[in-house]
C-alpha positions as CSV (number, residue, x, y, z in Angstrom):
1,M,7.7,193.7,67.7
2,T,8.3,194.9,63.8
3,E,6.7,192.1,61.4
4,P,9.1,191.1,58.7
5,G,8.2,192.9,55.4
6,T,7.6,196.1,57.4
7,K,9.0,199.3,57.3
8,S,10.5,199.9,61.2
9,N,11.0,203.8,60.8
10,E,10.1,206.3,58.0
11,Q,13.1,208.3,59.4
12,C,15.7,205.8,58.1
13,A,14.5,206.4,54.4
14,S,17.6,208.5,53.4
15,H,19.5,205.4,54.7
16,R,17.9,202.8,53.1
17,R,19.1,205.1,49.9
18,K,22.5,204.4,51.4
19,E,21.8,200.7,51.4
20,V,22.3,200.2,54.9
21,S,19.7,198.9,57.2
22,C,18.1,200.3,59.8
23,A,16.8,199.1,63.9
24,G,13.9,197.1,63.4
25,D,14.1,195.8,59.8
26,W,14.6,192.3,59.3
27,V,17.3,190.7,57.3
28,E,18.3,187.5,55.9
29,V,22.6,185.9,56.8
30,R,23.2,185.0,53.2
31,S,24.5,181.6,52.6
32,K,28.1,180.7,53.5
33,E,28.9,180.3,49.3
34,E,27.8,183.5,49.3
35,I,29.6,185.2,52.0
36,L,32.9,183.3,51.0
37,R,32.9,185.6,47.9
38,T,33.0,188.8,49.3
39,L,36.3,187.8,51.8
40,D,39.8,187.9,50.9
41,E,42.0,185.6,51.3
42,S,42.3,186.2,55.2
43,G,38.7,185.9,55.7
44,K,38.2,189.6,55.6
45,L,35.8,192.7,54.0
46,E,36.8,195.8,54.5
47,G,39.1,194.9,57.1
48,M,36.4,193.2,59.2
49,P,36.5,189.7,59.7
50,F,34.3,187.1,59.6
51,M,34.1,184.5,61.9
52,P,33.9,180.8,61.8
53,E,31.3,181.3,64.6
54,M,29.4,183.5,62.2
55,L,28.4,180.3,60.0
56,D,26.1,178.9,62.3
57,Y,23.7,182.1,61.5
58,C,23.6,181.4,57.1
59,G,20.2,181.0,56.1
60,K,18.7,182.5,58.9
61,R,16.4,185.5,59.4
62,F,16.9,187.9,62.4
63,R,15.9,191.8,63.0
64,V,18.5,194.5,63.1
65,A,19.1,195.5,66.8
66,K,20.9,198.1,65.8
67,R,22.4,200.4,62.8
68,A,26.5,199.2,63.9
69,H,27.6,203.0,62.4
70,K,29.6,203.9,65.1
71,S,31.1,201.6,68.7
72,C,32.9,202.4,71.4
73,D,37.2,200.8,71.2
74,T,37.9,198.6,74.3
75,I,41.5,198.5,72.8
76,N,42.5,202.1,73.0
77,P,41.7,205.1,75.6
78,V,37.9,205.3,75.5
79,S,36.6,206.7,72.6
80,T,34.1,206.5,69.5
81,R,34.8,205.1,66.2
82,H,33.1,204.8,62.6
83,L,32.3,201.5,61.2
84,P,30.8,201.6,57.5
85,N,27.8,199.5,56.2
86,S,27.7,197.6,59.7
87,V,24.9,196.5,61.7
88,L,24.0,194.2,65.1
89,L,21.2,191.6,64.7
90,D,19.0,190.9,67.2
91,N,21.4,189.5,70.3
92,L,23.7,187.6,67.8
93,R,26.7,186.8,70.6
94,C,30.0,184.9,69.7
95,S,30.2,181.2,70.9
96,G,33.9,181.3,71.1
97,L,33.8,178.0,69.8
98,A,36.3,178.3,67.4
99,H,38.2,180.5,70.0
100,D,38.9,177.9,72.2
101,G,35.7,178.3,74.3
102,C,36.4,182.0,75.0
103,Q,33.2,183.3,77.4
104,A,32.8,186.7,76.4
105,A,30.2,186.7,74.2
106,C,30.4,189.5,72.3
107,S,28.1,191.2,70.0
108,I,28.6,190.3,66.0
109,F,29.5,193.2,63.6
110,W,27.6,192.1,60.4
111,K,28.5,193.6,56.9
112,Q,25.7,194.8,55.1
113,A,27.2,192.6,52.3
114,W,26.5,189.2,53.9
115,L,22.8,190.3,54.4
116,K,20.0,190.6,52.2
117,P,16.4,192.3,52.9
118,V,13.8,190.0,53.7
119,E,11.3,190.2,50.5
120,G,9.5,193.4,50.7
121,T,11.9,195.4,52.4
122,E,13.8,198.3,51.0
123,A,17.1,197.8,52.3
124,G,20.0,197.2,50.1
125,S,21.2,193.8,49.9
126,G,24.8,195.2,49.8
127,S,27.2,193.4,46.6
128,T,28.7,190.2,46.8
129,G,30.5,190.1,43.2
130,A,29.4,188.1,40.3
131,Q,27.7,184.3,40.8
132,G,30.2,182.7,38.8
133,Q,32.8,184.2,41.0
134,S,35.5,181.9,43.0
135,S,36.1,182.5,46.4
136,A,39.7,183.7,47.5
137,C,39.0,182.1,51.2
138,T,37.8,179.0,52.1
139,E,35.9,177.9,55.7
140,S,39.1,176.6,56.3
141,D,40.9,180.1,55.8
142,L,38.3,181.2,58.4
143,V,39.3,178.7,61.0
144,K,43.2,179.0,60.3
145,S,42.7,183.1,60.3
146,T,41.3,182.9,64.4
147,R,44.6,182.3,65.6
148,Q,49.0,182.3,65.3
149,V,51.6,181.2,67.4
150,S,53.5,183.9,69.3
151,P,57.7,183.8,69.5
152,D,57.0,182.5,72.8
153,G,54.8,179.7,71.8
154,R,51.7,181.0,73.2
155,I,48.1,181.3,71.0
156,K,47.6,184.8,69.5
157,Y,44.1,184.8,68.8
158,K,42.4,186.9,66.1
159,C,38.7,188.1,66.0
160,Q,35.8,191.1,65.6
161,A,37.4,192.5,69.1
162,T,40.8,192.0,68.8
163,D,40.9,193.4,65.1
164,F,39.0,196.4,66.0
165,P,40.7,199.0,65.1
166,Q,41.8,198.3,62.0
167,Y,38.2,198.2,59.9
168,T,37.0,201.5,62.1
169,T,37.7,205.0,62.0
170,L,38.3,207.6,65.1
171,I,35.3,209.7,65.3
172,R,36.2,212.9,67.0
173,S,34.3,214.3,69.9
174,H,32.6,217.4,68.2
175,N,31.2,215.5,65.5
176,L,27.8,216.1,65.7
177,D,26.6,213.8,62.4
178,Q,27.1,210.3,64.3
179,L,24.1,212.2,66.8
180,A,21.7,212.7,63.8
181,E,22.6,209.0,62.7
182,D,21.8,207.5,66.1
183,M,18.6,209.4,65.6
184,T,17.4,208.8,61.9
185,S,18.5,205.0,61.8
186,G,16.1,204.1,64.9
187,N,19.0,203.4,67.1
188,V,18.1,206.1,70.1
189,S,15.0,207.0,70.6
190,L,13.9,211.0,71.0
191,A,13.3,210.5,74.8
192,E,16.2,208.3,75.4
193,F,18.1,210.8,73.2
194,I,16.4,214.1,75.9
195,R,17.3,211.6,78.7
196,T,20.9,211.3,78.0
197,M,21.6,214.7,76.7
198,T,20.1,216.4,79.5
199,F,22.3,213.8,82.1
200,M,25.6,215.1,79.6
201,V,24.9,218.9,80.0
202,Y,24.0,218.8,84.3
203,E,27.1,217.1,84.7
204,R,29.3,219.3,82.6
205,F,28.3,222.1,84.2
206,T,27.5,221.5,87.7
207,K,30.0,218.7,88.1
208,P,28.1,216.4,90.9
209,A,30.5,213.8,92.2
210,V,32.6,217.0,93.5
211,R,29.4,219.4,94.5
212,P,27.3,217.8,96.8
213,L,24.5,220.6,96.3
214,F,23.9,219.7,93.0
215,R,23.9,215.5,93.7
216,R,21.5,216.0,95.9
217,I,19.1,218.2,93.5
218,Y,19.9,215.5,90.8
219,D,18.9,212.9,93.2
220,G,16.0,214.2,94.1
221,F,14.9,214.9,90.8
222,Q,15.3,211.2,89.9
223,R,13.6,210.3,93.1
224,V,10.7,212.0,92.0
225,W,10.0,210.3,88.6
226,G,11.6,207.3,88.8
227,G,15.6,207.4,87.6
228,V,18.7,206.4,89.0
229,P,20.6,208.2,91.4
230,Y,23.8,210.1,90.0
231,P,25.9,207.0,88.8
232,R,29.6,208.3,88.9
233,M,29.8,208.8,93.0
234,P,33.4,207.1,94.4
235,G,33.7,204.2,96.4
236,I,34.6,204.2,99.6
237,H,36.4,200.6,100.1
238,P,39.9,201.6,101.8
239,D,41.8,198.6,100.3
240,P,39.9,197.4,97.0
241,K,42.5,195.3,95.8
242,N,42.1,192.7,98.8
243,A,38.1,193.6,98.9
244,P,35.9,190.5,99.9
245,V,35.2,188.0,97.0
246,N,32.0,187.0,98.3
247,T,32.0,183.2,96.7
248,L,28.7,182.4,95.6
249,D,29.2,180.0,92.9
250,L,26.5,180.9,90.7
251,Q,25.1,178.9,87.9
252,P,23.5,179.8,84.6
253,G,19.2,179.9,85.4
254,E,19.5,180.9,88.9
255,L,17.5,184.0,90.1
256,V,20.0,187.2,91.7
257,R,19.4,190.5,92.8
258,V,22.2,193.1,92.1
259,K,22.7,194.5,95.2
260,P,22.0,198.5,96.0
261,Y,23.9,200.9,95.0
262,E,24.7,202.5,98.2
263,E,26.0,199.1,99.2
264,I,28.3,198.4,95.9
265,L,29.9,201.7,96.8
266,K,31.3,200.0,100.1
267,T,32.9,197.2,97.9
268,V,34.5,199.2,95.6
269,G,38.0,202.1,96.1
270,S,37.6,205.3,95.0
271,N,38.7,204.4,91.2
272,M,35.3,202.2,91.5
273,M,37.6,199.2,91.3
274,H,36.9,196.0,93.2
275,R,40.4,193.1,92.5
276,G,40.5,194.7,89.2
277,M,37.4,194.7,88.1
278,V,35.7,198.3,87.7
279,F,32.1,198.9,88.8
280,D,31.1,201.0,86.3
281,A,28.3,203.9,85.7
282,E,26.4,201.9,83.3
283,M,25.8,199.7,85.9
284,V,24.3,201.6,88.1
285,P,20.3,201.4,86.8
286,Y,20.5,197.6,87.3
287,C,20.9,197.8,91.2
288,G,18.2,196.7,92.9
289,S,16.5,194.5,90.1
290,V,16.6,190.6,89.8
291,F,17.8,189.0,87.1
292,R,18.7,185.5,85.9
293,V,22.5,184.1,85.7
294,L,23.0,183.6,81.8
295,S,26.7,182.8,82.3
296,R,30.1,182.4,84.0
297,V,33.1,184.1,82.8
298,E,36.1,182.5,83.8
299,H,38.4,182.3,80.5
300,F,38.3,185.0,77.8
301,I,40.6,186.2,75.2
302,D,42.2,190.1,76.0
303,E,41.3,192.1,73.3
304,R,44.6,194.2,73.8
305,T,46.7,191.4,73.3
306,G,45.0,188.7,71.9
307,Y,46.2,186.1,74.7
308,M,43.7,183.5,76.6
309,R,43.4,185.4,80.0
310,T,42.1,183.0,82.9
311,M,40.2,184.9,85.9
312,K,41.4,184.6,89.3
313,T,37.6,185.6,90.8
314,P,35.0,184.4,88.0
315,A,32.4,187.2,86.9
316,V,29.0,186.4,86.0
317,I,27.2,187.4,83.1
318,L,23.0,188.3,83.6
319,E,20.7,187.4,80.9
320,N,19.5,191.1,79.1
321,V,22.2,192.9,80.9
322,W,24.1,195.1,79.1
323,C,25.8,198.8,78.8
324,R,23.5,200.9,77.3
325,S,26.0,204.0,77.2
326,H,23.7,206.3,78.4
327,F,26.4,208.1,80.9
328,S,29.8,207.9,79.5
329,L,30.1,210.6,76.8
330,G,33.7,209.0,75.0
331,R,31.2,206.1,73.7
332,L,27.6,207.7,74.0
333,F,25.2,205.8,72.3
334,C,27.2,202.8,71.4
335,P,24.9,200.4,70.1
336,R,27.5,197.2,71.1
337,A,25.4,196.4,74.0
338,I,28.7,194.7,75.5
339,Y,27.5,192.5,78.1
340,I,28.5,193.6,81.7
341,W,30.6,191.5,83.9
342,W,29.2,191.3,87.6
343,R,31.0,190.1,90.8
344,E,29.4,188.2,92.8
345,A,30.2,190.5,95.7
346,W,27.8,192.8,93.6
347,L,25.0,190.3,93.7
348,E,23.0,188.1,95.8
349,R,20.6,184.7,95.8
350,A,16.7,185.9,95.0
351,T,13.4,183.7,95.8
352,D,11.6,185.0,92.3
353,A,11.9,187.7,90.2
354,S,9.9,190.5,92.0
């Protein structure tokens, strides 16, 4: 682990001059008073909301997990969007306490202006305005900004996830600058970059999903060096809307094993859905491994509508299991680290971590 006051990546020097932290840098979240001075009356900076849940981290030090120069769009059709002057801190998640207990546990975006470098680093601190300047936003304003009442009387919530398109801009697929910044920011290692781009090229030109020979070649190569099988096979369940639920009533702290890929394919249809929940290609690398249950998801804010939704069949979140964006061209190398939700039908209890 990089210690406070050290450089995480020499390649990041040019970006330090732009006052944007790199992966591995140590920063301190500014005080509540300093951050409020950066916000407008709606609790936003450059359109990005500062949520009440983030106040708990004020004055504390964290390591930068990734430069959030881009992120996937979960509201519109799959795409990547640009965020200016933003980072993600080591696995800091929204508690949902100011949003009536939303259990999505989304990653939190941080503007550089809300952070300051730990003494000895060169990362810029951003502008917080004149020290004597009064705040246009108060803590009470932050709380009020989290919700509004719709014409039908329902509560419509607002957060970084629901407002994502408002503070980001679309990145065109042919824009190669995003890939260069993935590397120079320390977000992506050279080995990770090569592996992922090799998969993208192979899939683009051989189409293993519909050409069994090229799929067998891919899987054979992966077996040799210990990789995962081709992750985009269609499911075979004839009626995925009524697939078995297999209720385990898993609770936080329990150990579970993700079932083998071949078994999970039997629970989803050709569209990779199980009772409305998708089994994504990014989930395949976790198959067969043992993890600890972090939490259950029974209700969450739908970022497309802003309304709270209750799940008919609760899902499970596992510790340190999130989307790595290695197999999805539309969100390639997305740093957002969205937790993957699992059906209990895809899991089984494990007696140990082996």
